[in-house]
C-alpha positions in Angstrom: 9.7 14.4 -82.6 7.7 11.2 -83.0 10.4 9.6 -85.2 13.1 10.6 -82.7 11.1 9.1 -79.8 10.5 6.0 -81.7 14.2 5.6 -82.4 15.1 6.1 -78.7 12.5 3.5 -77.7 13.8 1.1 -80.3 17.4 1.5 -79.1 16.3 0.9 -75.5 14.4 -2.2 -76.5 17.3 -3.6 -78.4 19.6 -2.9 -75.4 17.2 -4.7 -73.1 17.0 -7.6 -75.5 20.8 -7.9 -75.6 21.3 -7.6 -71.9 22.3 -10.7 -70.0 21.8 -11.4 -66.4 23.6 -13.9 -64.1 20.5 -15.6 -62.7 22.2 -18.7 -61.1 25.5 -19.8 -59.9 26.8 -20.8 -63.4 25.4 -17.9 -65.3 22.9 -17.3 -68.2 23.9 -20.4 -70.2 24.5 -22.5 -67.1 28.0 -23.2 -68.3 30.2 -20.6 -66.6 30.3 -18.2 -69.5 29.0 -14.7 -70.4 28.9 -12.6 -73.5 30.0 -9.5 -71.7 32.8 -7.5 -73.3 35.2 -4.8 -72.1 36.0 -6.6 -68.9 39.3 -5.8 -67.2 42.2 -8.1 -66.7 44.1 -6.1 -64.1 42.6 -4.7 -60.9 42.9 -4.7 -57.1 40.9 -3.8 -54.0 41.5 -0.1 -54.8 42.1 0.0 -58.6 39.3 -0.5 -61.1 36.7 -0.9 -58.4 33.3 0.6 -59.1 32.2 -0.2 -55.6 32.9 -2.5 -52.6 30.2 -3.5 -50.2 30.7 -5.2 -46.8 29.2 -8.6 -46.5 28.1 -9.9 -43.0 29.8 -13.3 -43.5 31.8 -15.4 -45.9 30.3 -18.3 -47.8 30.8 -20.1 -51.2 27.6 -18.5 -52.5 28.0 -16.8 -55.8 26.6 -13.3 -56.5 23.4 -13.6 -58.6 22.6 -10.6 -60.6 19.4 -9.5 -62.3 19.3 -6.0 -63.9 20.0 -3.5 -61.1 20.1 -6.0 -58.2 22.6 -8.4 -56.8 21.6 -11.2 -54.5 23.7 -13.1 -52.0 23.4 -15.5 -49.1 25.5 -15.2 -45.9 25.7 -16.3 -42.3 25.7 -13.7 -39.5 27.7 -15.3 -36.7 26.8 -12.9 -33.9 23.1 -13.2 -34.6 23.2 -16.9 -35.5 21.1 -16.2 -38.6 21.2 -17.2 -42.2 20.2 -14.3 -44.4 19.4 -13.4 -48.0 20.8 -10.1 -49.1 20.0 -7.7 -51.9 22.4 -5.0 -53.1 22.1 -2.2 -55.7 24.1 -3.4 -58.7 25.2 0.1 -59.6 26.2 1.5 -56.2 26.7 -1.5 -53.9 24.2 -0.1 -51.4 22.5 -2.8 -49.4 18.8 -2.6 -50.3 17.4 -5.3 -48.0 18.3 -8.3 -46.0 16.0 -11.0 -44.7 16.7 -13.5 -41.9 15.5 -16.8 -43.3 16.7 -19.4 -40.8 18.1 -19.2 -37.3 20.2 -21.5 -35.1 23.3 -23.4 -36.4 25.5 -21.8 -39.0 28.3 -24.3 -39.3 28.5 -28.2 -39.0 32.1 -28.7 -40.0 35.3 -26.7 -40.4 35.2 -26.7 -44.2 32.1 -24.5 -45.0 28.9 -23.1 -43.6 25.1 -23.5 -44.2 25.0 -20.5 -46.6 26.9 -22.3 -49.3 24.1 -22.7 -51.9 23.8 -19.8 -54.3 20.5 -18.0 -54.7 18.5 -18.1 -58.0 16.3 -15.6 -59.7 14.0 -15.3 -62.8 13.5 -11.6 -62.5 10.1 -12.0 -60.7 11.4 -13.7 -57.6 14.7 -14.6 -55.9 14.9 -17.9 -54.0 17.4 -18.7 -51.2 18.2 -22.2 -50.1 20.3 -23.2 -47.1 22.0 -26.4 -46.0 19.5 -26.8 -43.1 16.9 -27.5 -45.8 15.1 -24.2 -45.4 14.2 -22.2 -48.5 12.3 -18.9 -49.0 11.2 -16.9 -52.0 10.9 -13.1 -52.2 9.9 -10.6 -54.8 12.7 -8.4 -55.9 11.6 -5.7 -53.4 12.1 -8.1 -50.5 8.5 -9.2 -49.8 8.2 -12.8 -48.7 6.2 -15.0 -51.1 6.7 -18.4 -49.4 9.0 -20.2 -47.0 9.5 -24.0 -46.6 11.4 -26.3 -44.2 12.0 -29.4 -46.2 12.9 -31.4 -43.1 9.2 -31.7 -42.4 8.3 -33.1 -45.8 11.4 -34.8 -47.2 13.9 -34.9 -44.2 17.1 -33.1 -43.4 19.8 -33.4 -46.0 22.0 -36.5 -45.2 25.4 -35.5 -46.5 28.6 -35.9 -44.4 30.0 -32.5 -45.3 27.7 -29.6 -45.4 25.1 -29.6 -48.2 26.1 -27.2 -50.9 24.0 -27.8 -54.1 22.4 -24.7 -55.5 18.8 -24.5 -56.7 17.9 -23.9 -60.4 15.0 -22.0 -62.0 14.4 -23.3 -65.6 11.3 -23.9 -67.8 9.0 -22.5 -65.1 10.1 -24.9 -62.4 12.4 -24.7 -59.4 14.7 -27.7 -59.2 16.4 -28.9 -56.0 18.9 -31.8 -56.1 19.6 -33.9 -53.0 22.2 -36.6 -53.5 22.7 -38.1 -50.1 23.6 -41.0 -47.9 20.8 -43.5 -47.8 20.6 -43.6 -44.0 20.6 -41.4 -41.0 24.0 -41.0 -39.4 26.1 -38.8 -37.1 29.1 -36.8 -38.2 31.2 -34.5 -36.0 28.5 -34.4 -33.4 25.6 -33.6 -35.8 22.8 -35.9 -36.9 22.5 -36.0 -40.7 19.1 -37.0 -42.2 15.8 -37.5 -40.4 14.7 -40.7 -38.7 11.5 -42.1 -40.2 12.1 -40.3 -43.6 13.1 -41.9 -46.8 16.8 -41.0 -47.2 17.0 -42.0 -50.9 18.7 -39.5 -53.2 16.1 -37.5 -55.2 15.4 -34.6 -57.5 12.6 -32.3 -56.6 10.6 -29.9 -58.8 8.6 -27.1 -57.2 6.2 -24.4 -58.4 8.4 -21.3 -58.0 5.3 -19.1 -57.4 4.0 -21.2 -54.5 6.9 -23.4 -53.3 4.6 -26.5 -53.6 6.0 -29.8 -54.9 5.3 -30.6 -58.5 7.1 -33.9 -58.5 9.8 -35.8 -56.7 11.9 -38.4 -58.5 14.1 -40.8 -56.6 17.5 -41.1 -58.2 19.0 -44.6 -57.5 22.7 -45.3 -57.4 24.9 -48.3 -56.8 27.5 -46.2 -54.9 28.2 -46.8 -51.3 28.7 -44.7 -48.1 30.0 -41.2 -48.8 30.3 -41.9 -52.6 26.5 -41.6 -52.7 26.8 -37.9 -51.9 26.9 -35.2 -54.5 27.6 -31.5 -53.9 27.0 -30.7 -57.6 24.1 -28.6 -58.8 21.5 -29.4 -61.4 22.0 -28.1 -65.0 19.5 -27.9 -67.8 20.4 -28.3 -71.5 18.7 -28.6 -74.8 19.2 -32.1 -76.4 17.6 -32.7 -79.8 14.9 -30.2 -79.1 14.2 -31.6 -75.6 15.0 -29.8 -72.4 17.0 -32.2 -70.2 18.0 -32.0 -66.6 21.6 -33.2 -66.1 22.7 -34.6 -62.7 26.0 -36.0 -61.6 27.0 -37.7 -58.4 26.6 -41.1 -56.8 29.3 -42.5 -59.1 27.2 -41.8 -62.3 25.8 -39.1 -64.5 22.1 -39.1 -65.6 19.9 -37.2 -68.0 16.2 -36.5 -67.1 13.2 -35.1 -68.8 13.1 -31.6 -67.4 9.3 -31.6 -67.5 8.7 -34.8 -65.6 12.0 -35.9 -64.0 11.9 -39.2 -65.7 15.3 -40.7 -66.2 16.2 -40.9 -69.9 19.8 -42.1 -69.8 22.7 -42.7 -67.5 26.4 -43.5 -67.7 28.6 -44.8 -64.9 30.8 -45.7 -63.2 34.2 -44.3 -62.7 34.3 -46.1 -59.3 34.4 -49.7 -60.3 35.9 -50.8 -57.0 33.1 -49.1 -55.1 35.4 -47.0 -53.0 33.3 -45.4 -50.2 34.8 -41.9 -49.8 34.5 -40.6 -53.4 31.9 -37.8 -52.9 31.3 -35.7 -56.0 31.5 -31.9 -56.2 31.8 -30.5 -59.7 28.5 -30.1 -61.6 27.8 -31.2 -65.2 28.8 -28.8 -68.0 27.5 -29.4 -71.4 28.3 -28.3 -75.0 28.9 -29.5 -78.5 26.8 -32.6 -77.8 28.9 -33.6 -74.8 28.0 -33.7 -71.1 31.2 -33.6 -68.9 31.5 -35.4 -65.6 34.6 -34.9 -63.4 35.5 -38.0 -61.3 36.9 -37.0 -57.9 40.3 -37.5 -56.3 42.6 -36.7 -59.3 40.7 -39.1 -61.6 39.8 -38.5 -65.3 37.1 -36.3 -66.8 34.5 -38.4 -68.7 32.7 -37.0 -71.8 29.3 -38.5 -72.3 27.5 -38.3 -75.7 24.2 -36.5 -75.4 21.2 -37.7 -77.4 21.2 -41.3 -76.3 18.7 -43.4 -74.4 19.2 -46.0 -71.7 22.9 -46.6 -71.2 24.8 -43.6 -72.6 28.0 -43.8 -74.7 31.3 -42.3 -73.8 32.8 -39.9 -76.3 36.2 -39.7 -74.7 38.1 -39.9 -71.4 40.8 -37.5 -70.3 44.3 -38.3 -69.2 44.0 -37.3 -65.6 47.5 -35.7 -65.8 46.1 -33.4 -68.5 42.6 -32.7 -67.2 41.1 -33.5 -63.8 38.9 -31.6 -61.3 38.1 -32.7 -57.8 36.0 -29.6 -56.9 35.7 -26.9 -59.5 33.1 -27.1 -62.2 34.6 -26.7 -65.7 33.3 -24.0 -68.1 32.3 -24.4 -71.8 32.9 -21.7 -74.4 33.3 -21.7 -78.2 33.8 -25.5 -78.6 36.2 -25.8 -75.6 36.1 -27.0 -72.0 38.2 -25.1 -69.5 39.0 -27.4 -66.6 40.6 -26.0 -63.4 42.6 -28.5 -61.3 42.7 -27.2 -57.8 45.2 -29.8 -56.6 47.8 -29.0 -59.3 46.8 -25.3 -59.6 46.6 -25.7 -63.3 44.1 -24.8 -66.1 43.5 -27.0 -69.1 41.8 -26.2 -72.4 40.3 -29.2 -74.2 38.5 -29.6 -77.5 34.9 -30.5 -76.5 34.1 -33.0 -79.3 37.3 -35.0 -79.1 38.9 -34.3 -75.8 42.1 -33.2 -77.5 44.3 -31.2 -75.1 44.9 -27.8 -76.7 46.9 -26.5 -73.9 47.6 -26.8 -70.1 49.2 -24.1 -67.9 50.5 -23.9 -64.4 48.9 -21.0 -62.6 51.6 -20.7 -60.1 49.2 -20.2 -57.2 50.4 -21.1 -53.6 46.8 -21.6 -52.6 44.2 -24.0 -53.9 41.2 -23.1 -56.1 37.8 -24.5 -55.3 35.7 -21.8 -57.0 34.8 -22.5 -60.6 36.2 -20.7 -63.7 34.3 -17.9 -65.4 34.9 -17.3 -69.1 34.0 -13.9 -70.5 35.5 -11.3 -73.0 38.3 -13.7 -74.1 39.5 -14.3 -70.6 39.2 -17.0 -67.9 38.7 -15.7 -64.3 39.5 -17.9 -61.3 39.7 -17.1 -57.6 41.8 -19.1 -55.1 41.4 -19.6 -51.3 43.2 -16.3 -50.5 41.0 -14.2 -52.7 43.6 -13.8 -55.5 41.9 -13.6 -58.9 43.9 -15.2 -61.7 43.2 -14.2 -65.3 44.2 -16.3 -68.2 43.6 -15.9 -71.9 40.8 -17.9 -73.3 41.3 -19.8 -76.6 44.4 -19.7 -78.6 46.9 -22.6 -79.0 48.9 -22.0 -75.8 48.4 -21.0 -72.2 48.9 -17.4 -71.3 48.5 -16.0 -67.8 47.5 -12.3 -68.1 47.3 -11.2 -64.5 47.1 -12.1 -60.8 44.9 -9.6 -58.9 44.9 -9.3 -55.1 41.3 -9.0 -53.9 41.5 -10.8 -50.6 41.7 -9.3 -47.1 45.3 -10.3 -46.7 44.6 -13.5 -44.7 45.8 -16.8 -46.1 43.2 -19.4 -45.3 44.0 -23.0 -46.3 40.8 -24.8 -47.0 38.7 -24.1 -43.8 35.5 -22.2 -43.7 37.3 -18.8 -44.1 38.6 -19.7 -47.5 37.3 -18.0 -50.6 35.3 -20.4 -52.7 32.9 -18.2 -54.5 33.0 -18.0 -58.3 32.8 -14.7 -60.3 29.7 -13.4 -62.0 30.3 -11.4 -65.2 27.4 -9.1 -66.0 26.5 -5.5 -66.5 29.9 -4.9 -68.1 31.6 -5.8 -64.8 32.9 -8.6 -62.6 31.1 -9.3 -59.2 33.7 -10.8 -56.9 33.1 -12.1 -53.4 36.0 -12.4 -51.0 36.4 -12.9 -47.3 34.8 -9.6 -46.3 33.7 -7.8 -49.4 31.5 -7.9 -52.5 33.4 -6.0 -55.2 32.1 -4.7 -58.5 35.0 -4.3 -60.8 34.9 -2.8 -64.3 36.4 -0.3 -66.6 
């Protein structure tokens, strides 16, 4: 009996060791990929669905999953509240919701204040909203701390609604604010806080208390709206050192993740200093390369990791072969998968060389602004209407496997009702957020 019990415990421990979570908006490796297998390629709102939960409001926030819990942010229009939500990952039952901020929900017609994704480390879940309010809860929904960053650092000064997601890594909570260097008005709303330093910065906090550990100003030679970045911070190991990778303000930088000190930078793709080139895609790193996607149908730039000072370019894409204005690429098995929302195309590039392996037309009538998720040999992408396109990962040619209707039937065209959330692949399932539902899809 003892031997049998020991084998059962060993099997359980090995299963737990292998289990992956989806702790932040780009997944366990912070590169849009998962090691999950057995994931479906064909499904619908009624087929292959383990459960479907109502969500109180749409946003670009990605479902974040830890073990048996799913976390989400949402606006509740009728109550004028921004909330953090927790669902049972196995059944879809709403376990708790917490109102974190009240008042305005939307500053422009493109998005709302609940766009940043939550982040968790299995001890706590942290929600951040575009009104610069953040709160941390234990996984049972008990408040640990709440902060309004407008009081200490000022309101976020971005023309369009702030959408950067927080990151938990190496025992620190990172918040990236790439903003206009002044207070200004846009569509009737004041951006920034008079009397506060409006320089762009990276902030590290103690996740247990919410208190600042350090704040590092991130300078840039960009001007006007090009100072603004809606990307999110990414951590990556470089020659045994944990580095924090930041892109925006017409440049890409690498920082010591422990101190925030800038180690290297490369830029610029904006030599003419055009003033409306805001930056949306985050860095994705792999095979010694950090990828930065210049906006507005411009190239993708591959920076060599491991340098100091002024970094060196490894390659630059032909923008007709690979470009992304909004979606963050994914890295898997030596390849970058780059989703071009304007052309509705997907490109697969060799990471080290930039060689185009294949490019395919997805045939979508709607744009994509969510980011691709690579898992189980497939690339999952969601367009504005909530249609999930599935392509084959790898290989030497593009192959579209399926188009799955998961939206509510409406056909939004880039306004705040458009589906922008990326897909989480975890627990042997896909967690898909659309206009009105959170779906758990799996075989």
